[in-house]
C-alpha positions in Angstrom: 0.0 -0.1 0.1 2.8 2.6 1.0 4.5 1.7 -2.6 1.3 2.4 -4.3 0.5 5.5 -2.6 4.0 6.8 -3.4 3.8 6.1 -6.8 0.5 7.9 -7.4 2.3 10.8 -5.8 5.1 10.4 -8.4 7.9 9.1 -6.8 10.1 6.3 -8.1 11.0 2.8 -6.6 14.3 3.8 -5.7 13.1 6.6 -3.5 10.8 4.4 -2.1 13.4 1.8 -1.1 15.7 4.6 0.4 12.6 5.6 2.6 11.8 2.2 3.6 15.5 1.5 4.6 16.0 5.0 6.1 19.1 5.4 4.3 18.2 8.0 2.0 21.7 9.7 1.7 22.1 12.8 -0.5 25.1 11.1 -2.2 23.2 8.1 -3.2 20.2 10.4 -4.8 22.6 12.6 -6.6 24.4 9.6 -8.2 21.0 8.3 -9.3 20.1 11.5 -10.6 23.4 11.7 -12.7 22.7 8.2 -13.9 19.3 9.2 -15.2 20.6 12.3 -17.0 23.4 10.0 -18.6 20.5 7.3 -19.5 18.3 10.2 -21.1 21.2 11.5 -23.1 22.2 8.0 -24.2 18.6 7.3 -25.4 18.5 10.6 -27.4 21.7 10.2 -29.0 22.9 6.6 -29.4 26.5 6.9 -29.8 29.2 4.9 -28.1 30.5 7.7 -25.8 27.1 8.4 -24.4 26.7 4.5 -23.9 29.9 4.2 -21.8 29.4 7.3 -19.8 25.8 5.8 -18.9 27.3 2.5 -18.0 30.0 4.3 -16.0 27.4 6.3 -14.1 25.3 3.3 -13.7 28.1 1.4 -11.9 28.8 4.3 -9.7 25.2 4.8 -8.6 24.5 1.0 -8.0 28.3 0.7 -6.0 27.3 3.6 -4.0 23.7 2.7 -2.9 24.8 -0.9 -2.1 27.4 0.3 0.2 25.1 2.6 1.9 22.7 -0.3 2.1 25.3 -2.4 3.7 26.3 0.4 5.9 22.8 0.6 7.2 22.2 -3.3 7.8 25.6 -3.2 9.7 24.4 -0.3 11.8 20.9 -1.9 12.3 22.7 -5.4 13.6 24.9 -3.7 15.7 22.1 -1.8 17.4 20.2 -5.2 17.7 23.5 -6.7 19.2 23.5 -3.7 21.8 20.0 -4.2 22.7 20.6 -8.0 23.5 23.8 -7.2 25.4 21.8 -4.6 27.5 19.2 -7.0 28.3 16.5 -5.0 26.4 14.5 -7.9 25.0 11.5 -5.9 23.6 13.6 -3.7 21.7 15.8 -6.7 20.5 12.7 -8.4 19.1 11.1 -5.5 17.7 14.2 -4.5 15.8 14.6 -8.3 14.3 11.0 -8.2 13.4 11.3 -4.9 11.6 14.4 -6.2 9.7 12.3 -9.3 8.8 9.4 -7.6 7.5 11.8 -5.3 5.1 13.0 -8.5 3.3 16.3 -7.5 3.7 19.2 -9.8 2.5 21.9 -9.7 5.0 25.5 -9.4 4.0 
């Protein structure tokens, strides 16, 4: 329901994922914007240089977003472990439940 609502408002799938994972970093959004601009140029002028530029920007954006997601997952796991060590069982299990419901693949 959340994704459907956001799509009606004009948000893209990547923005929804960033909101869902709470890792919406400005660097990642900027890289995605640059990638999209390079793709538009490539689709308008199908030459090898624009194709190579698009693939370069796509790799940079994917690498950056994957790194941000990995950092977010590691931080979440650290928080879960800290809750367990401090004997805060309710927070521990609620954080695990949130992580499970987000269908997050762990590293």
